[in-house]
N, C-alpha and C positions, 0 to 999 in steps of 0.2 A: 238397501238404502233407505233411510228414513226420508220423509217429506215434511217440507214445512213452507212457510210463506217465502215470496220472492225476494231475492238479495235486496238489500236496502243500501242504496248509495247516498252518501250525505255529500252535498254540494254547498261550499261556503262562498258567499255572496261575494268576498272580497271587499275592496274599497269602495263604498257607495258612491263617491264621485267618479269612478271610472267604469270602465265597460263590463265590470263583473256581473252587476245585475242583469244586464241586458243578454250575455253569454248564458247566465243561469236560467233565466225564464224561457229563452229561445230553445235552449238545447234540452231542458226538461220537458218541454210541451210537445216535444218531438213523438208523433203517434207510435213510432218504433219501440219505446220503452213501456207501452201501455201492458204488455203480457211479458215482459221479460225482468223488470225490477221496479222497484218501489223508491222514488226519489223524494229525498227531503232536503229543503234549502235552509241553510243556517245564515240568519241575517236579521233584517229588519221589515217589519210588515207592511209599513207605509211606502216604502222604497221600492220593495219587491211587488206591491200591488200597481204602483205607477209603472214599473217596467213592464208588467204584464199587460197593463192597458195599452201600452205603445208598441209592444213587440210579439206577444202571444196572443191577441185576441183575447185578453183577459183570462187566459187558462193560467193557474198557478196551482203547483202542487203543494204538499204539506210544508208550511213554514215553521221553523224551530227559532225562536226569538231569541237573539243575543243582546238585546237591549232596545233603547228606543231613540230614533233620530228621525223626527218627523220629515216627510217630504217637503222641501221648500226652506228647510231649517240651514242648508249648508249650499256651497256653490259648487255644482257640477265642474269636474274637470280642473280643480284646484285642490292642493294639499292642505289638510286640516286635522287638527288634532282629534276632533269628535268623529272624524272619519276612521282614523287610524285606530282609534279606541274600539270602535264597533268591530271593524274588520277582525282586530286581534282577539277580541272576545268571541267572535264567532268561531274563528280558528281554534280557539282554547275549548269551546263547547263541544264542537265536533269531533276534536281528537279525543277529550275524555269519553264521549259517547261511544267511539271506535274501541277505545280501550275496555270498556264495560260490555262491549258486545250489543249495544243498541244498534249499530250500523255495521255493515259488513266493509265499507271503504269510505275513504275521503278523496272526493275532487275538489281542488281548491283554485278559486278564481284569483285573479291578481290582487295584491296587496301593494300598496304604496308605503315603501319602507321609511321614508321621511315623514309622512303622515303619522306613522307609528310612534316614531323618535319624538315628534312634536307632543305627542301625548304623554311623554316623560317615560316612555318604555323604551328599553336597550333592545333593538330588534334587527337582526342583520338578515333574517329570512324564513320562509315557512319551514325550511328543511331543518334548521336550528331549532326553532320553537317546538315543533311536533317531536324532535328527539329529546328536547328537554322534558317534555310533558311524559314521554314514555321511558324517561330514564335511561336512555339509551345511549352509549358512547360509540358504538360501532355501526355507523351509518355513512352513506354516501349519496350523493346526486347522481341521478342518470338520466341522460337524455336519450329518446330513442324513436325512430321512425321506421318501421317494418325491421329490416335486418341491419340498420344502422344504430349502433349502440355506443354510447359514451359516458365515460366517468372521469370525475375530477380529483385529484389527488388533494389540491387546495380549492377553495372556491370564494366564499366571501369574505377576501381578505385583502389588504393593499397589495400591490403588485412587489413593492420593496420587501415584502416578507415572505414571498414565494420560496425562494433558495433556501430560506432557513427552516420552514415547515414541511417542504417536500422532502421528508426524511426517508430513508430506506424502509423503516417499519412502516410509515404511512403508505409508501407506494406500494409495498407487499399487501398490506391490509386492504387498501381499496381494490386492487386488482383481483384478491380472492373473492370479494364481494361482487365483482362483475363477473368473474367465472362462475359462481354459484347462480346468479340470475339468469345467464345465458343457458346453464344447464336445465334451470326450472323451467325454460321455454322449450324443453325437448332436445337440444343439442349436446349430446354426451360429452363430447371432446372439442370445446369451444376452441376456435383459432383467435387469438388476441394479438393486439398490436400496442406498443407504448411510444407516446411522444417523447423526445428529449426535453430539458428544461431550457438549453441554450440553442441559440441558431446553429444551423449546419451540425448539431448534436455535438457541438463544443469543439469540433475540429481535434479530436484527440488531445483535448486539455489546452489547446492554444487560445481557445474563444471561452474559457470558464470550465473549472475543474468539476463541477456538479455531476455531469453525466458520467464522468470517469469514476468519481468517488462515491456517488450515491446512486444514480440509475443502474448502472451495469451491474454492481454487485446485487442490486435488488432483482434484476432479471435473472441472475444466476441462481439465486435462491428459489425464485419462482419455479424455474426450469427443473431445479432439483426435486421439486415436490410434484413434478409430472405435467404441469402446465406447458401447453403449447403457446409461446408468446414469442413475437420478434420485436426487435428495436434495440436501441433508442433510435426512432425516426426523425430526420430533420422535420419540424413542424410544418413547415412551407411545401412539403411534398407528400406528407402522409395522407392528405385529405383528397388527393386527385382520386377520380374513379378507378384508375387501374390498380391502385394500392388499396385504398379503403376497402373495395369490393371483396378483397380475398379474405376479410376477417370478420368474425362474428362480434367483436366488441373491440373499443379503442380506449386507452388509459391516456388522459392529458393530465398535464400538471398543474394548470390554473385556469380560472374561468373563463377569460377571453381567449385562450389558446383554442379551446374546445367550443365554446359557445358562437364565436363568429362563424367558423366554417359550419357548424351544425344549423345555425339559423339561415344561412345563405342556402343551405341544401334542403332544409325541411322546414322552413318556418310556418307553413300553413297546416302542417300535420304532425309536427313535433311534439312529444309528450315528456314531461319531466316527472321523475318518480323518485321516491327515496328507498333505497335498499337497505336491508339491515334491521328494520323497524319491526316491531309486533304488531303494527296495523298496515293497512293497504292504503298508500297515499300517492295520487296523481295529480297532475296541473297542466295546464297548457303552457306553452313554451314563448310566453310574451308577456308584456306588463300590461299595466292599467290605461294605456291609450288615452290620456286625459285629453288629447287634443280633438278626439272624435267623439268622447263620451258624452251621453244626453244631448247631443248637438243635432237639430235637424240638418243643419248643413251636412252631416257626418252620415245621415241615412242609408244604409245599404254598405257603408264601408266596413262595418265591424264583421270580420271573418271568422264564423263559428269553427272552422275546420279542426283547430288545434285542440280546442275545448272539447269537442265531440270525440276526437281521438283519444283525449284522456279519459273521458267517461267510458267509452269502449273497453280500453286497457284496464281500468278499474274493475269493470264488470267481469272481465274475463279472469282476471286474478281473484276475484270474490268467489267466483264459480270454481276454479281450482282449489281454493281454501275451503270450500263448502264439501267438495269431494272428499278431501283429506281428512276431513272431520265426519265424514258419514252423512253428510247432510246433501240434498239435492233439490234445488227449485222445483 
């Protein structure tokens, strides 16, 4: 094995008006990273210096500037075009650095989609933007916390479009990515479960035909490929402990079908990652929390658990990638 410098984890600051700057500086300043990884924050110097002054004793790792937005020039806790633009540019810069090998992984702090759209940028989420920059069409969002892993056949689309876009082909594609991710964690024969689209799994077609005509044929195809997968399960019973704990991964059909139970089960430690990309990307499983961002009244309310878990997962994946490439820190 060759030796080289420590893994480099790029942290995007997220929306300057949200809790991202606090999360970034607090987690990056944790002494546990000193001999494990090199951390680089992508964002704005004056905002990050102010965050470090407040929350990390002035300790601030390397900063890669994505633009200029002086501290005091925006209102904390409020959506604004200038904040959205900076967050978007930081994400873009970090992704390009990951693609050219300058960093080993990206950990993204929360962005506010409305702020980015106020800047005139059509933006539906981190996942889609990173995939666009990677020129990757075969990707999916996964939420995980320990042995609980969950993917979404459709994600950032209106509920009215779910039944149209949760096609047999999409269900199969997303499930294969989940199975591949679980195997990469050392589980050779993953046991998977799939949620139905309709309540009660459609009651054999009496409550919608989608599960009969789309979900069940997809399951048959996946089983013919050798996957161990059960379903379709009624969504209201799939997530009880006696059922979900039998499985290494769960396929859900739309954003809230999976996110609501996941966040109830693992809000403080859940991690969002994107499968299928040529780069490693993780993030915390929550938003910008404008209501407590930069607010003295909110001191102590910002929980770093999910962001710290995202850093740890990115670090572990970066190490595995280095080992595959014959490199070791």
